[in-house]
C-alpha positions as CSV (number, residue, x, y, z in Angstrom):
1,M,161.5,36.5,130.1
2,P,160.0,37.8,127.0
3,K,158.8,35.2,124.3
4,A,160.8,34.6,121.0
5,P,159.2,36.2,118.1
6,H,157.6,33.8,115.5
7,R,159.5,32.2,112.8
8,N,158.6,33.6,109.4
9,N,157.1,30.2,108.0
10,P,155.4,30.5,104.5
11,K,153.6,27.3,105.4
12,L,152.0,29.0,108.2
13,V,150.5,32.1,106.5
14,K,147.0,32.1,106.8
15,P,144.4,34.1,104.7
16,A,142.8,37.7,106.1
17,R,139.5,36.8,107.6
18,N,137.7,38.7,104.6
19,E,139.5,36.6,102.0
20,T,137.8,33.2,100.9
21,I,139.8,30.3,99.3
22,R,138.5,29.3,96.4
23,A,138.2,25.5,95.4
24,G,137.2,24.3,92.3
25,S,138.0,24.7,88.5
26,P,138.8,28.0,87.2
27,R,136.5,30.3,85.9
28,K,136.1,31.0,82.1
29,I,137.2,34.5,80.8
30,N,133.7,35.1,79.6
31,D,132.4,35.0,83.1
32,L,134.9,37.5,84.5
33,L,134.5,39.9,81.6
34,S,130.6,40.0,82.3
35,R,131.0,40.7,85.5
36,S,133.4,43.6,85.2
37,G,131.3,45.4,82.8
38,L,133.4,44.5,79.9
39,G,131.6,41.9,78.3
40,T,130.5,41.7,74.6
41,A,127.3,44.1,75.1
42,A,129.4,46.9,76.6
43,V,132.0,46.4,73.9
44,Q,129.5,46.5,71.2
45,A,128.2,49.7,72.9
46,Y,131.3,51.4,72.8
47,V,131.8,50.6,69.4
48,E,128.5,51.3,68.0
49,G,129.0,55.1,69.5
50,E,132.5,55.3,67.8
51,H,130.7,54.8,64.7
52,R,127.8,57.0,65.5
53,W,130.2,59.8,66.2
54,A,132.3,59.2,63.3
55,E,129.8,59.5,60.8
56,F,128.4,62.7,61.9
57,F,131.5,64.3,61.9
58,A,132.4,62.8,58.4
59,A,129.3,64.3,56.9
60,K,130.3,67.8,58.5
61,L,133.5,68.4,58.5
62,E,136.5,67.8,55.7
63,P,137.7,64.0,55.4
64,A,141.5,64.9,56.5
65,L,140.2,66.3,59.8
66,C,138.2,63.0,60.3
67,R,140.8,60.9,59.3
68,A,143.2,62.3,62.3
69,V,141.0,60.7,65.0
70,A,142.2,58.0,66.7
71,H,138.8,57.2,68.1
72,Y,135.9,58.9,70.6
73,V,134.9,58.4,73.5
74,E,131.7,59.0,75.3
75,H,132.2,58.9,79.4
76,G,129.1,60.6,81.1
77,D,128.4,63.7,79.6
78,T,131.4,64.1,78.2
79,L,132.6,63.2,74.6
80,T,136.4,63.0,74.3
81,I,137.7,62.8,70.8
82,F,141.4,61.8,70.4
83,V,143.5,62.5,67.8
84,R,147.1,61.9,66.2
85,S,148.9,64.7,66.6
86,A,149.0,68.6,68.4
87,A,148.4,70.4,65.3
88,W,145.2,68.2,64.4
89,A,144.1,69.0,67.9
90,A,144.6,72.6,67.4
91,R,142.1,72.3,64.1
92,W,139.6,70.1,65.9
93,R,139.4,72.6,68.8
94,Y,138.6,75.4,66.3
95,A,136.0,73.1,64.0
96,L,133.9,71.9,67.3
97,P,132.3,75.4,68.3
98,T,130.9,75.5,64.8
99,L,129.0,72.5,65.2
100,E,127.8,73.0,68.8
101,T,124.1,73.3,68.4
102,E,124.0,70.4,65.7
103,A,126.0,68.1,67.9
104,E,123.9,68.9,71.0
105,A,120.6,68.2,68.8
106,F,122.3,64.8,67.6
107,R,123.1,63.3,71.5
108,P,121.5,65.8,73.9
109,V,123.0,63.4,76.6
110,I,126.3,64.9,75.9
111,K,127.1,68.3,77.2
112,K,131.0,68.7,77.0
113,R,133.4,67.9,74.2
114,V,136.9,67.6,74.7
115,V,140.0,67.0,72.3
116,K,142.9,65.3,73.7
117,I,146.1,64.0,72.1
118,Q,146.6,60.2,71.6
119,P,149.4,59.1,73.5
120,A,152.2,57.4,71.1
121,A,152.4,54.3,73.4
122,A,148.7,53.8,72.9
123,S,148.5,54.0,69.2
124,T,151.8,51.7,68.6
125,G,150.7,49.1,71.6
126,A,153.8,49.7,73.3
127,R,153.6,49.2,77.2
128,T,153.5,52.1,79.2
């Protein structure tokens, strides 16, 4: 005769073999952030990069064009410029080739420049 199936009893649930049960006090948020790479040093480097590019473009382009930028993001060899609307994105795409050599001299690591439209949810803080 076959055996009866095991009951679905949550008290009998055991952790997986590679999962460890952590005992003790909860970890501090600063420790978790520093391990994930989102600590204060990483945030500081990100902010400095934004300011560096904002100053570079402010000296070269008209102020209205610079005010349309939501933020600059450096990732690998790509600079992504997030702007507030499609119209501003088009104007940025026409303005960037004129600054190609100056931008390369300013930051030789960056080989590609991409213009994207800032999603509305990201600029308003809404959840997606």
